[in-house]
C-alpha positions, 0 to 999 in steps of 0.5 A: 539634465537631472536623472530619475530614480532609475538613473535615466535622464529626465527633461526639466522645464529649462531643457525642453527640446526645441522643435524646428519645422517639417514639410508636407508632400504629396506626389506620384511616381513616374511610370514604370513597366510596359504595356498592360503593366505600365503604372505609377503610384501615389504617396503623401506624408510629412518630412522629418524635422530639420537636419542641418547640412552645410549652410542649409538643411535637409529633411528625411522622408520615409513612406509607402506608396499606395497599393496596386498589386504591390507597393514601394517604399520611399526612403530618401533625403530632400535637397537643401532649402530652395527659397520661394520668397517672403522667408519661405522655402521648399525642397526638391526630391529626386531619386527612386523607390525601392525595388518591388515586383521586379521594378523601381519608379523614378521620383521627382517632386518638391515639398510644400511650403513650410508654414504656408499660412504664417 
C-alpha cells in the first residue's frame, strides 16, 4: 500500500476492498409490559457485511426501534448462515432489546435472503 504526502495509506487500483454481502431485515419485537402499557415495536434495516465465524459467517445489527413514548436499540449479532436452497441463505436472530422505560423486549426473527433476485 502506498502512502500519500501526509504519510497516510492510500488504496491503489490493485488493492481495492472486496465487498461481501449483507441482508435486509424487517421485524417486530415481542410484547412487553401488562394491561394498558402492553406494546411492541417495529424496526427494519440492513446488516453489516460478513463477519467470518468458524466454517460460516455472521452479521452485526445496530438499529433503533420505532418510537411510541420511548424506543429501544437492537445491537446484536446474527446466528450463522442457514441454507435455504439454490445457494441462498438467511440468518436467525434471537435476543433482547436495550432496557428502556423500565423494560426490554425479546426478539426472534430472520434476515431476508441475500441477493433475492440474483
